[in-house]
N, C-alpha and C positions, 0 to 999 in steps of 0.2 A: 535063130534067137542070138547066137552070139556074135554075128556079125551085125545085128541092130543095135545090141547094146556097146560095141566096140564105137558104132559111128556116133550116133548121138542120143543112144539111149538118156533117161532121165538124169540130170544132174553131174554131167563129163565136160569135157571144157574143147572138144572136139567143132568145130565152125561147118556146119551142114553147106552154109554158100547161101546163095539168094533163092527165092523159091518164085516161080510163076504163078501168075492169077489173079484176078480182080481183086484191089484190095477192099475190108471191110472196114468199116468207120469205127477206131477204137480211139476216142478224142483224147481221152486222159491218161492210160497207161503210159508208162517210158517203159514197161518190163516184156510185154507182148504184144505181138502183130499177128491178124487173121486174112486170109485170102481166099477167094473163092473161085473153084474151076471146077466142072463137067460136075454140079450137083452135089460137091464134100467143099470141106472146109479145112486148110492146113494153118496149124496153128505154131508159132514160133516164139517161144520162152528162152529169156536170156537175162543171167541178173548174177550179181558178185552177191557169197555170201558172206553179210559182216557182220563180226562178234558184239556179243551186245557191250553196247558204249565204247566199243572199238573198231577195228579198218577190217577192209575184204580182207579175207586169207582165201591166196590162189586164184587162179583164175576166174573167169567168168563161167556159170554155169547155163549151157543149154541143153533144150530139148524141143524137139518138132514134132508134132501130133496130127495125124491126120483124121478128122471126125467124117465119117460117112455114115449116110442113111442106112437104116437096114433093109431098104427096100432095093435099094442100088448095088450094082456088083463095085467091091471094093477094087482100087486103082493096084497095080502092080506097083510094090513099094521099091524101085528104082530108079534112078536117075537124081533128081532133084527131091526124090522120096526114099531114095536108100538110108536105112536106119531108123526111119520115123516107127512111129509106134501108133497101130492103128486101134481106134476105138469105133464100134458101133453106136450110132446116136438112133433113135435117145436113151442114155443110160437107164436103167431101171433100179440098180442094185447098186446103192455109192458106198463106201468107204472112205470116212475122213478121219485126220488126224489133230483139228486143231477146232477151237470155239467161231471164229469167224468163217469157217466153212459152212458149218451151220446154220449159224444165221444167213449166208446167201442162199442157202437153199430153203430157208424155210420163207424167206419173203418172196421166192417164186412159188412157192406152195405145194415142195415136191420132198419137206423131211420125211415123207411116208418112205420115200425110196431109200432112206438112211440104214445100211444094216452094222454099221460100227462105227464107232466113235472113240475118240482119245481114251477118253475115262468118263468117269462118274459126276462130275463137274458140273456139267452143262446147263447153263442158267433154262433153257427150257425144261419144264416141267414135266412131259411125255419123253422127251429122249433121256433126260436123267432117269425116271419112272424103267424104261427099258433096259436103259446100262445097268443096272442096281437089279435087278429081276433077273439078269440074263437073257434079255429077249433079242437085243443087240449086242454084238460082242464089243470088247474095251482091247483097244491095239496099240496105244500107248499116247501120250501128246508129242508133238511133232516137236516142242520146243525142247527137250531135254533126250528124246531116245528114239530110236527109229522102229517101226511098229515090231510088234507080236507078230512072227510068221503064221504060227500056229492056229492064231484066232483069226488072224484076216484071212489063209485060204481056205478056212471052214467056212466062211458065210458067202463064199463065192460072188464076189464084188464084180460088177462091169467094171468099175475103176477105181484105184485109188486117189484121191485128193489130197496131196500131200505137200504140208508145209514143211520146207527144207530152210532146215536152220542151221545146220551142222555141213564141214564137208565130209566128215567121216559117214555121215547117212548115205551117201550117193552108191555106196557098195551095195547097201542096203536095199536101195531102192532097184537096183541094179538085179538084183537076186528077186525081190517081187514081179519084175517084170518078166524074169525066166521063169516064174512058177505060174505063168498065165495069166497077170494082172495089168491089167495095162496104167500106167502111172502118170497121173496132173501133177505136176512140180510147181509147187505155188510159193512166192517173192513176194507177197502182199509188202512186208516192213521196208522192202529194198525202193519202193514206189516212189520218184522223187518228188512225188505232190497229192496233197492226202484225196485229191479227186481218183488217181489213179486206181487206190483201193477198191473205190465204186464199181470202176469199171470191169473187175472179176467176177462181179453178179451177171456180166454180158457173157463172159465165157463158161460161166455155170450155164447160160441161157443156152446155149450152142449145145452144151454137152445133155441137156435136158429136153430139148424139145419147147424151151421158154421162151425164146427169143423175144417176143412181144411182150411178156412179162418183164423182163432184162433191162428192155430199153425206156419203159415209161418208168422202170424205178429208178433210172439212172438220171433221165432227165428230171423227175420229181426232187431227186436231192439237188441237183445242179441248179436247180430254179430257185428252190431255197437257201442255197448256200449264195446266190448272187443277191436275193434281197437282203439278206443278213450283212452282206459285205456294204451294199448301199446303206444301210440304216447305219453301219458304225462309220462310214467314209461322210455324214451329216454330221459326226459329234467331234468334236476337238482330239488330235492325235495325242494318245500317252503313251507311256514305256511299263512294259511289263518284264519282271524277272521268273520264268518258271525253271525252278530248281527245287526238287526233293530231297530232303535229307536221307544221307546213309551215314546210319552211326558208326561204321567201321572206318577208323581213322580221321573221323571228323570229317567228311566228304559229302559231295554233294553232286547231283545227276542232273548239270542243267543244260538244257535244250540250247541249240545255237543253230540247226541249219536241219534243209533238208523239209519234209514232207509234215512236220511237226511245227517247225518252224514258220513255213508259210501259212497255218493255221494262225498263229498267232499274229503274222503282221493282214492279214485280210481282217482281221479283228479290229482294223485302224489301229496297230499298238508299234512301237518300236519296242524291238525285242533287244532289253538288255543284255551285254554280252553276246550279242549274237556272231555269227562267223559264215565266211562263204558256204554257198551248198557245194556238198562232193559227193557222191554217189558212192566214194569207197571209202565213206566214215558215216557211222551212227550218227543217230539225228543227235546226239546228247554226249557231253563229255563228264569225265570223272575231275570235279574241281574242288578246291579248298575250300575253307571258311574265310581263310586269310583272301582268297584271290575274290571273293565275294563281298568281303570289307573295302576289297580296294575299286573294286568295279562299279557295283550294284547297290549300292546304299542309296540313291535316288529314284529307285523305278519306283511307277506310282501304286503298282500291283506288283502281289508275288504270287503265285502259287506253291505251295511250302510243301504239300506231300501227296503222294497218291495212295490208293487202298490199302497197300500193303508196306509202305514205309513209317519210319516211326515219327513220332511227334517231336520235335525240336521247340525247346521251353527255357533254353539260355537266354533272360533278361536282358545279360548284358550286351548280349550279342545284337538281340532282337532290337532293341532301342534303338540302334546306330542307322535302322533302315526307315526311310518314310515311309513304305508301305504299314509296316507295321503302327508308325506311331500315327499316321491317318486311317489305319482301319482298314486296309484293304490287302489282309492278306489272307488266303483261300486255300482249301484242299479240296483232293477230289476223292471222296467218298465213293463214285465210280455207281453208282445203285445197286449195291449187293442185293442178291435176292435174300429174303427173309429166313428161308428156312434152307440154303444149300451154299455151301464155301465157292460161289460165284459171282460174278460182277458183269453187269452186261456193257459196260464199258468197253472190256476187251471179246466182246462178241459184236453185239450190233454196233458199236462204237466205233468200229473198225470200216463200218460201209453207209455210216449215219453222221458223218463230217457235220453234215449243217447241225444237229446236237449238241456237236462239240463246240461248234463255233459260235452256236447261240447262248450257250452259259460263258464262255469266253468274250464275248460283246459283254455280257450284261457286267461282268465282273469288271471289265476295264472302263465302259463307261455308266457310272452308276445314274444319270439320266434314263437309261434304257430297263431298268431294274423290275419289271415288271413279270409277273406271271411266274409258276415257280422254277427250280434250279433243278436240271436232271442230274448232272454228273458233279457238278461243282457245288462248294458250300463256305459259307465265310469259317475260317479256322478260329478254334476258342481255346482258349487256357486257362487252367484250374485255378481256384481263387490262391493266392500267394506267389503265383507266378507273373503275374501281372500283365499288360498288355492292354492294347485300344480297344478299345468298344468295336464289338464287328456288325454292320449294316447289312 
């Protein structure tokens, strides 16, 4: 085990080199690849961990996984498999530490295999009830902490599917593997295109024996994305500012690049203050109100806040923006669960970009505003704060 972790265990920088085998098509992901040989699969994962709103910190993180059906003899972990993590499939007991992983397993119909989750804020009622009652363990959400080892080991999972959000977590994942729990590190937020996140459902299908279901799901999402893109392409191109307010220091999180920018561009929208894609940078930058006033006042539409960011109601500033004056300012309620501190946009929204794209298309192109909104809604202001009427 020590040799394995030193070679290419979860979240370390050593490059294990090329692996032989027949490539399994994964058309959208830029983070992992799969080859098949002798009845088993080899998965290579590689990504940089980018700080929230910042840059990549440290070298790329890599892992090599060997997925071997339970009914065949596993290969010797030598040669191009030296140091890889062996996982017998289909996995039956699964620990996860982030909401999108729960969603991926749910769309494959294997959520009953989940034995541990990050915490008690699952959007899914059954998982949330099980976590709160102690029927399944809570191991800590991956976006701010490594897994709680005692709780994890107690449920004896076949695998831990772990969001890697911080370089400091890597040594904890090595510890998890040393305790006999294989780790599948995920870097969903690092995907260069939003459809790359959907391909992770295919990896979950390989792990759980639900490959056909996973392929069908990804095809369905891709077809709906293509339909929406075609619909938007038939409309006049308009511009959009995607910047949500951060009260500290009068700053804004401004979407500029990578996967989120691609989603906006595919709505046939010019991204105001857009920048060149860069996998070493987060999708957004932290910019000042003065920068927005200098470069973004002519945007046709504006997405101004997410579910947790504060409302911005400075009328003197707002009135300088075309989107405000013409009534095209929206926010992202995110479809909050009515009885839980949870939002669907941060769970299913990661693997249903078609749902997000549908809202963005309607926001940018008023002629297409039919049907219900899923994640977006027109922004409103209280009486006395002013503001154009919202439609």
